[in-house]
N, C-alpha and C positions, 0 to 999 in steps of 0.2 A: 350763799356760801354752801359748798358741797362738802360731804364727808371726806371726799378725796383731798380737798384743800386742807382740811384739818389733819388728815393722816400725813400729808406732806410735811407738816411741821415736825413730826417725829422722824421722818426720813431725813430731813435736814439735820436734826439733832444727832441722829445716829451717824450720819456722814461726818459731822464735826468730831464726835467722839472717836470714830474709827481712824480719823486722820490726826488725832491728838491736837485738834484745833479748837481751843476753848472759846475763841471769839465766834467761830461758826456755830459751835454747839449752843452758845448762849443767844445767838441771833434770833431764835424763835420766840424768845421771852420779851415781854413788854419792858420798856425802860424802867417801869415802876413795879415789876413783878414782885409778888410775895412768894418766896420759895422756901420750902421746908425739905431738908435732905433726909436721908435714911437714918441719920444719927439724931434727928430732931432739932437740928440747928436751923434757925430762921435766917434767911438771907433776904436783903431788901435791895431790889434792883438788878438789872441785867449785868452791870459791871461787877457786882459782887458774885453773881453766878459764874461769870467768865473767870474771875480771879481765883475763886475756889477750885474750879475745874482745871485751870492751868496747873495748879499744884498737884491735883490728882493725876493729870496726864504726864507730868514730869516725874511722878513718884510711883506710888503703889499701883496705879492703873495704867502705867506706861505700856504701850503695845497691846492693850486689850481692845476688844470690839464690843459694840452695843448692838443688840438686835431688839427692836421694839415692835409690839403688836397692839394696835388700838383695838380694844374689846368692846367699847361702848362710846357712842356719840349721842347725847341727848340734848336737844334744843331746849334751853330754858327761856329765852326771849329771842326776838329776831337778831339781837346783837351778841348773845352769849350762848355757849354750849358747855355742858359738862362732859368731860372725857375721862375714860379709864384706860390705862395702858399697862400691859405687862412687859417687862424688859428683862433681858439676860445679858450680863457682862461675861464675856468669854475670854480666856479659858477659866476665869476665876470661879465660874459657876454660881455667881450671885444673881438671884432672881429678885426683882423688885416689882411693886405695884404702885402706880401713881394715879392720883386723881387730880385733874386740872380743870380750870375754867379758861376757855378760849374766847377771846373777844374777836368778833368779825364784823365790826361796823366799818371796816376799811380793810387793810391788809390783815389777815389773821395773825394773832399773836397770843401767847400764853400769858394770862394776867395773874393767875394763881396756880401754884403747883405744890403738891404734897406727895412726897415719895416715901415708901416704907418697904421693909423686908418682911414678907408675910411670915407669921409664926408657923413653925413646923416645917 
């Protein structure tokens, strides 16, 4: 598994966001993902991530874009990597920082994801 393959997960996620396509956005997450959003709400599973984001894309974040930058990829085991990502939602100007665990014992997928808005 290369760092480029891991970065591609965030490229797919951003492409889904930018198209307002919640299913494509969520496609990078494992079916059993543990996902914590910026409000501290815990979502369980890819379907929950897609459903929540469908609401965002048809509501407050309709027409926005997501730009993501992977800032750290650290191998934890041959099958797992820790990933840090900084993202910006434009034009809203919302900057987030995410920490994720990517499984790559097959096709890479995000198994755990915690997103937050940095203080300050």
